[in-house]
N, CA, C and O atoms as a GROMACS GRO file, in nm:
protein
  284
    1MET      N    1  -1.218  -2.809  -5.740
    1MET     CA    2  -1.287  -2.722  -5.832
    1MET      C    3  -1.356  -2.610  -5.753
    1MET      O    4  -1.408  -2.632  -5.644
    2ASN      N    5  -1.354  -2.495  -5.810
    2ASN     CA    6  -1.422  -2.387  -5.741
    2ASN      C    7  -1.570  -2.384  -5.780
    2ASN      O    8  -1.615  -2.463  -5.864
    3LYS      N    9  -1.644  -2.295  -5.719
    3LYS     CA   10  -1.789  -2.291  -5.737
    3LYS      C   11  -1.828  -2.260  -5.881
    3LYS      O   12  -1.926  -2.314  -5.932
    4PHE      N   13  -1.751  -2.173  -5.946
    4PHE     CA   14  -1.784  -2.137  -6.084
    4PHE      C   15  -1.775  -2.258  -6.176
    4PHE      O   16  -1.864  -2.279  -6.259
    5ARG      N   17  -1.671  -2.337  -6.161
    5ARG     CA   18  -1.656  -2.456  -6.246
    5ARG      C   19  -1.766  -2.558  -6.218
    5ARG      O   20  -1.819  -2.621  -6.310
    6LYS      N   21  -1.798  -2.575  -6.092
    6LYS     CA   22  -1.908  -2.667  -6.059
    6LYS      C   23  -2.039  -2.617  -6.118
    6LYS      O   24  -2.120  -2.696  -6.166
    7GLY      N   25  -2.058  -2.486  -6.115
    7GLY     CA   26  -2.178  -2.428  -6.174
    7GLY      C   27  -2.185  -2.452  -6.323
    7GLY      O   28  -2.292  -2.482  -6.376
    8ILE      N   29  -2.072  -2.440  -6.392
    8ILE     CA   30  -2.069  -2.465  -6.536
    8ILE      C   31  -2.104  -2.610  -6.565
    8ILE      O   32  -2.178  -2.639  -6.659
    9ILE      N   33  -2.050  -2.702  -6.485
    9ILE     CA   34  -2.080  -2.844  -6.506
    9ILE      C   35  -2.228  -2.872  -6.484
    9ILE      O   36  -2.289  -2.944  -6.563
   10VAL      N   37  -2.286  -2.817  -6.379
   10VAL     CA   38  -2.429  -2.837  -6.351
   10VAL      C   39  -2.513  -2.779  -6.465
   10VAL      O   40  -2.608  -2.843  -6.511
   11PHE      N   41  -2.477  -2.659  -6.510
   11PHE     CA   42  -2.550  -2.596  -6.619
   11PHE      C   43  -2.542  -2.680  -6.746
   11PHE      O   44  -2.642  -2.698  -6.815
   12ALA      N   45  -2.423  -2.732  -6.778
   12ALA     CA   46  -2.406  -2.815  -6.897
   12ALA      C   47  -2.488  -2.944  -6.887
   12ALA      O   48  -2.547  -2.988  -6.986
   13ILE      N   49  -2.492  -3.002  -6.769
   13ILE     CA   50  -2.572  -3.125  -6.750
   13ILE      C   51  -2.721  -3.094  -6.769
   13ILE      O   52  -2.794  -3.176  -6.825
   14LEU      N   53  -2.765  -2.978  -6.722
   14LEU     CA   54  -2.905  -2.940  -6.742
   14LEU      C   55  -2.935  -2.919  -6.890
   14LEU      O   56  -3.042  -2.958  -6.938
   15ILE      N   57  -2.843  -2.859  -6.962
   15ILE     CA   58  -2.861  -2.839  -7.106
   15ILE      C   59  -2.864  -2.974  -7.178
   15ILE      O   60  -2.945  -2.994  -7.268
   16ILE      N   61  -2.776  -3.065  -7.139
   16ILE     CA   62  -2.777  -3.200  -7.199
   16ILE      C   63  -2.912  -3.267  -7.174
   16ILE      O   64  -2.970  -3.327  -7.265
   17THR      N   65  -2.962  -3.257  -7.052
   17THR     CA   66  -3.091  -3.316  -7.018
   17THR      C   67  -3.202  -3.256  -7.106
   17THR      O   68  -3.288  -3.328  -7.155
   18GLY      N   69  -3.198  -3.125  -7.123
   18GLY     CA   70  -3.297  -3.060  -7.208
   18GLY      C   71  -3.290  -3.107  -7.352
   18GLY      O   72  -3.394  -3.129  -7.415
   19HIS      N   73  -3.170  -3.123  -7.405
   19HIS     CA   74  -3.156  -3.170  -7.542
   19HIS      C   75  -3.201  -3.315  -7.557
   19HIS      O   76  -3.259  -3.352  -7.659
   20VAL      N   77  -3.176  -3.396  -7.456
   20VAL     CA   78  -3.222  -3.536  -7.462
   20VAL      C   79  -3.374  -3.541  -7.462
   20VAL      O   80  -3.434  -3.625  -7.529
   21ILE      N   81  -3.436  -3.451  -7.387
   21ILE     CA   82  -3.583  -3.447  -7.384
   21ILE      C   83  -3.638  -3.400  -7.518
   21ILE      O   84  -3.743  -3.448  -7.562
   22LEU      N   85  -3.570  -3.308  -7.584
   22LEU     CA   86  -3.619  -3.250  -7.710
   22LEU      C   87  -3.594  -3.337  -7.833
   22LEU      O   88  -3.645  -3.307  -7.941
   23ILE      N   89  -3.518  -3.444  -7.819
   23ILE     CA   90  -3.492  -3.533  -7.933
   23ILE      C   91  -3.624  -3.596  -7.976
   23ILE      O   92  -3.703  -3.642  -7.894
   24LYS      N   93  -3.647  -3.598  -8.107
   24LYS     CA   94  -3.765  -3.663  -8.164
   24LYS      C   95  -3.732  -3.811  -8.183
   24LYS      O   96  -3.661  -3.849  -8.276
   25TYR      N   97  -3.783  -3.892  -8.095
   25TYR     CA   98  -3.747  -4.034  -8.093
   25TYR      C   99  -3.816  -4.115  -8.202
   25TYR      O  100  -3.780  -4.231  -8.224
   26THR      N  101  -3.915  -4.056  -8.270
   26THR     CA  102  -3.979  -4.130  -8.378
   26THR      C  103  -3.889  -4.136  -8.501
   26THR      O  104  -3.898  -4.230  -8.580
   27GLY      N  105  -3.803  -4.036  -8.516
   27GLY     CA  106  -3.707  -4.037  -8.626
   27GLY      C  107  -3.575  -3.984  -8.575
   27GLY      O  108  -3.560  -3.864  -8.554
   28LEU      N  109  -3.479  -4.072  -8.555
   28LEU     CA  110  -3.352  -4.032  -8.496
   28LEU      C  111  -3.250  -3.986  -8.600
   28LEU      O  112  -3.130  -3.988  -8.575
   29SER      N  113  -3.298  -3.943  -8.715
   29SER     CA  114  -3.207  -3.902  -8.821
   29SER      C  115  -3.143  -3.767  -8.788
   29SER      O  116  -3.190  -3.694  -8.701
   30TRP      N  117  -3.035  -3.738  -8.859
   30TRP     CA  118  -2.963  -3.612  -8.841
   30TRP      C  119  -3.052  -3.494  -8.878
   30TRP      O  120  -3.047  -3.389  -8.813
   31LEU      N  121  -3.134  -3.509  -8.980
   31LEU     CA  122  -3.219  -3.400  -9.026
   31LEU      C  123  -3.320  -3.358  -8.919
   31LEU      O  124  -3.351  -3.240  -8.905
   32ASN      N  125  -3.371  -3.454  -8.844
   32ASN     CA  126  -3.471  -3.423  -8.742
   32ASN      C  127  -3.410  -3.370  -8.613
   32ASN      O  128  -3.474  -3.292  -8.542
   33ASN      N  129  -3.289  -3.410  -8.580
   33ASN     CA  130  -3.234  -3.382  -8.447
   33ASN      C  131  -3.094  -3.322  -8.448
   33ASN      O  132  -3.022  -3.336  -8.349
   34ALA      N  133  -3.054  -3.257  -8.554
   34ALA     CA  134  -2.917  -3.206  -8.564
   34ALA      C  135  -2.884  -3.110  -8.451
   34ALA      O  136  -2.776  -3.117  -8.393
   35GLY      N  137  -2.976  -3.020  -8.419
   35GLY     CA  138  -2.951  -2.923  -8.312
   35GLY      C  139  -2.932  -2.989  -8.177
   35GLY      O  140  -2.844  -2.951  -8.100
   36SER      N  141  -3.014  -3.087  -8.149
   36SER     CA  142  -3.001  -3.158  -8.021
   36SER      C  143  -2.872  -3.237  -8.014
   36SER      O  144  -2.804  -3.237  -7.910
   37TYR      N  145  -2.836  -3.304  -8.122
   37TYR     CA  146  -2.712  -3.380  -8.124
   37TYR      C  147  -2.590  -3.289  -8.104
   37TYR      O  148  -2.501  -3.320  -8.025
   38LEU      N  149  -2.588  -3.177  -8.175
   38LEU     CA  150  -2.476  -3.084  -8.162
   38LEU      C  151  -2.471  -3.022  -8.023
   38LEU      O  152  -2.363  -3.002  -7.968
   39GLY      N  153  -2.588  -2.993  -7.967
   39GLY     CA  154  -2.593  -2.938  -7.831
   39GLY      C  155  -2.539  -3.035  -7.728
   39GLY      O  156  -2.466  -2.996  -7.636
   40ILE      N  157  -2.574  -3.161  -7.742
   40ILE     CA  158  -2.526  -3.264  -7.649
   40ILE      C  159  -2.374  -3.279  -7.660
   40ILE      O  160  -2.305  -3.284  -7.558
   41VAL      N  161  -2.324  -3.285  -7.782
   41VAL     CA  162  -2.180  -3.299  -7.802
   41VAL      C  163  -2.106  -3.178  -7.746
   41VAL      O  164  -2.003  -3.192  -7.681
   42ALA      N  165  -2.158  -3.059  -7.773
   42ALA     CA  166  -2.094  -2.936  -7.725
   42ALA      C  167  -2.089  -2.933  -7.572
   42ALA      O  168  -1.986  -2.896  -7.516
   43MET      N  169  -2.196  -2.970  -7.506
   43MET     CA  170  -2.198  -2.966  -7.360
   43MET      C  171  -2.106  -3.073  -7.301
   43MET      O  172  -2.043  -3.050  -7.198
   44ILE      N  173  -2.098  -3.189  -7.366
   44ILE     CA  174  -2.006  -3.293  -7.318
   44ILE      C  175  -1.862  -3.243  -7.329
   44ILE      O  176  -1.782  -3.265  -7.239
   45LEU      N  177  -1.831  -3.176  -7.440
   45LEU     CA  178  -1.696  -3.122  -7.457
   45LEU      C  179  -1.666  -3.012  -7.354
   45LEU      O  180  -1.553  -3.002  -7.307
   46ILE      N  181  -1.764  -2.932  -7.319
   46ILE     CA  182  -1.745  -2.830  -7.215
   46ILE      C  183  -1.716  -2.895  -7.081
   46ILE      O  184  -1.627  -2.851  -7.009
   47VAL      N  185  -1.791  -2.998  -7.046
   47VAL     CA  186  -1.768  -3.068  -6.918
   47VAL      C  187  -1.628  -3.127  -6.916
   47VAL      O  188  -1.557  -3.114  -6.816
   48ILE      N  189  -1.588  -3.192  -7.024
   48ILE     CA  190  -1.453  -3.250  -7.031
   48ILE      C  191  -1.347  -3.141  -7.017
   48ILE      O  192  -1.248  -3.160  -6.947
   49SER      N  193  -1.368  -3.029  -7.083
   49SER     CA  194  -1.274  -2.918  -7.077
   49SER      C  195  -1.260  -2.864  -6.935
   49SER      O  196  -1.149  -2.835  -6.890
   50VAL      N  197  -1.370  -2.849  -6.866
   50VAL     CA  198  -1.366  -2.799  -6.727
   50VAL      C  199  -1.294  -2.897  -6.637
   50VAL      O  200  -1.217  -2.856  -6.550
   51ILE      N  201  -1.318  -3.026  -6.655
   51ILE     CA  202  -1.252  -3.127  -6.573
   51ILE      C  203  -1.100  -3.125  -6.596
   51ILE      O  204  -1.023  -3.128  -6.501
   52PHE      N  205  -1.058  -3.122  -6.724
   52PHE     CA  206  -0.914  -3.117  -6.753
   52PHE      C  207  -0.851  -2.989  -6.703
   52PHE      O  208  -0.738  -2.990  -6.655
   53SER      N  209  -0.922  -2.879  -6.712
   53SER     CA  210  -0.872  -2.751  -6.663
   53SER      C  211  -0.850  -2.756  -6.511
   53SER      O  212  -0.751  -2.705  -6.460
   54SER      N  213  -0.943  -2.817  -6.441
   54SER     CA  214  -0.930  -2.830  -6.296
   54SER      C  215  -0.811  -2.917  -6.259
   54SER      O  216  -0.736  -2.886  -6.167
   55ARG      N  217  -0.793  -3.026  -6.331
   55ARG     CA  218  -0.678  -3.114  -6.305
   55ARG      C  219  -0.547  -3.042  -6.331
   55ARG      O  220  -0.453  -3.054  -6.253
   56LYS      N  221  -0.541  -2.968  -6.440
   56LYS     CA  222  -0.419  -2.894  -6.473
   56LYS      C  223  -0.389  -2.789  -6.367
   56LYS      O  224  -0.273  -2.769  -6.331
   57GLU      N  225  -0.492  -2.723  -6.317
   57GLU     CA  226  -0.472  -2.623  -6.213
   57GLU      C  227  -0.419  -2.686  -6.084
   57GLU      O  228  -0.333  -2.629  -6.018
   58LYS      N  229  -0.470  -2.803  -6.049
   58LYS     CA  230  -0.422  -2.873  -5.930
   58LYS      C  231  -0.275  -2.912  -5.945
   58LYS      O  232  -0.197  -2.898  -5.851
   59VAL      N  233  -0.239  -2.961  -6.063
   59VAL     CA  234  -0.100  -3.000  -6.087
   59VAL      C  235  -0.010  -2.879  -6.078
   59VAL      O  236   0.096  -2.885  -6.016
   60ASN      N  237  -0.050  -2.769  -6.140
   60ASN     CA  238   0.030  -2.646  -6.135
   60ASN      C  239   0.043  -2.593  -5.993
   60ASN      O  240   0.149  -2.544  -5.953
   61LYS      N  241  -0.065  -2.601  -5.917
   61LYS     CA  242  -0.062  -2.553  -5.779
   61LYS      C  243   0.035  -2.638  -5.696
   61LYS      O  244   0.112  -2.585  -5.616
   62ALA      N  245   0.030  -2.770  -5.714
   62ALA     CA  246   0.121  -2.859  -5.641
   62ALA      C  247   0.265  -2.833  -5.682
   62ALA      O  248   0.354  -2.833  -5.597
   63TYR      N  249   0.289  -2.811  -5.809
   63TYR     CA  250   0.425  -2.785  -5.858
   63TYR      C  251   0.476  -2.653  -5.800
   63TYR      O  252   0.592  -2.644  -5.757
   64ASN      N  253   0.392  -2.552  -5.800
   64ASN     CA  254   0.433  -2.423  -5.746
   64ASN      C  255   0.463  -2.430  -5.597
   64ASN      O  256   0.552  -2.360  -5.548
   65GLN      N  257   0.390  -2.512  -5.523
   65GLN     CA  258   0.417  -2.529  -5.381
   65GLN      C  259   0.552  -2.596  -5.360
   65GLN      O  260   0.626  -2.560  -5.268
   66LYS      N  261   0.584  -2.695  -5.443
   66LYS     CA  262   0.713  -2.763  -5.431
   66LYS      C  263   0.827  -2.668  -5.463
   66LYS      O  264   0.931  -2.670  -5.397
   67VAL      N  265   0.808  -2.584  -5.564
   67VAL     CA  266   0.912  -2.488  -5.601
   67VAL      C  267   0.930  -2.386  -5.489
   67VAL      O  268   1.043  -2.348  -5.457
   68ASP      N  269   0.821  -2.341  -5.431
   68ASP     CA  270   0.830  -2.243  -5.321
   68ASP      C  271   0.900  -2.302  -5.198
   68ASP      O  272   0.973  -2.232  -5.128
   69GLU      N  273   0.878  -2.432  -5.173
   69GLU     CA  274   0.942  -2.497  -5.058
   69GLU      C  275   1.094  -2.506  -5.078
   69GLU      O  276   1.170  -2.495  -4.981
   70LYS      N  277   1.137  -2.526  -5.200
   70LYS     CA  278   1.280  -2.536  -5.228
   70LYS      C  279   1.351  -2.401  -5.214
   70LYS      O  280   1.471  -2.394  -5.187
   71LEU      N  281   1.274  -2.294  -5.234
   71LEU     CA  282   1.335  -2.161  -5.222
   71LEU      C  283   1.342  -2.127  -5.078
   71LEU      O  284   1.390  -2.019  -5.042
   0.00000   0.00000   0.00000
């Protein structure tokens, strides 16, 4: 992973931490914490997306190297 992707992951983890801190634990209902719940889910999806993107890039890079070697 390059520095930009690592930065995105760190930023998303910080946002998740902030949303976990902002959750009102006295009432865990959707009405009280909808923004925090959606923020946590969104950041988790961003982290997953960055990880899959990095894996796909590695696979493509390896494939391109094999194709170049055959030429």
